[in-house]
C-alpha positions, 0 to 999 in steps of 0.5 A: 617390588613388594618385600618378601618376608622370611615368614613368606619364604618358609611356607615353601620348601627349599627344593620348591624355592630352587625350582621356582627360581630356575623356572623364573630364570628360564622364562626371563633368560629365554625372553630377554637374554642373559645380560638383560635379566636382573636377579631382582627380576628373577626374585620377583617372578619366583616370589623369593628374596634376592638373598634366597637366590644366593642361598641356592646359586652362587651367582646369576651365571651359575643359575644360568648354567643350571637352567641350561643343564637342567634342560639336558638332564635326560641325556644320560638316560637316553645315551644308556638306552642307545648303548644297550644290548637289547633291540636292533641298533637302528631302533635304538638310534631312532629312539635316541634321536626322537628323545633328543628332539622331544627334549628340545621341543619340550624345553623350547624356551631354553633351546631358543636361549642357547641358540640365540646365545651361540649366535650372538656370543659364539666365541664366549658361549661356545667354549663355555657350553662345550666345557660345562654343559654339552661336552661330556654328553657329546663325548659319550655319544661319540664313544657309543657310536664308535663302540657300535662300529666295533660291533659291526652295527655301523660302517667302520670307516664313518667318523662317529663325531660326524654322525653325532654332529649330523644327528644334532644338526638335523634336530636343531634344524627341525626345531628352528624351521618346523613352523615354516616346514609345516606349510610345505605340502611335500613335507609330511613329517613337519607335524610329526616329530616321531616320524621325522626321527624315524626318517632321520635315523633311516637316512643316517644308517642307510644313506640315499644312494640306491645300491647298484644292481649286481649284473648276471654274468650271463648278460655280458 
């Protein structure tokens, strides 16, 4: 690797260097996995020295968690919209579901990295992701759904954690399977994530069972 001089690095702002390091790490982690990527490779791709990486991040592991957290940075804003007072809850849920899916699709490399890490290192990564990346947002989503129950917007006997899990799971499935789904003639939503989110929110809120028709007493 060609040496990176201090003069070269000073041509970039500190924030720009950190962003380039994150982008380089995201691409390499997604392609090769955490263990197979060296800090030297990240530094070379980002155009910085290895020492510069340590100026911004404590370790490769810290950089890895930062990459994953950055992909989820819009979650707080989306949750704020879901818990708001304006508009019908059904519309807010649809908007939230679509925002979550759009983030997964927009950060496809990181999404694939997370899913791959969970499949190959589930015991280790599962706890780490829960505690350091997703846990707070999941708890806020469950709390938001529970609050909607108190306002009569959701069934009071439904488990809000189950609703949250179904919502996330459905989006993960779409992300993983859309390349196959688009070849099925009956799957109209495969090329339209927004339509998928609308249909998902509708089924989550209304279910799939037809409501029983109330019989007229005179028909007995």
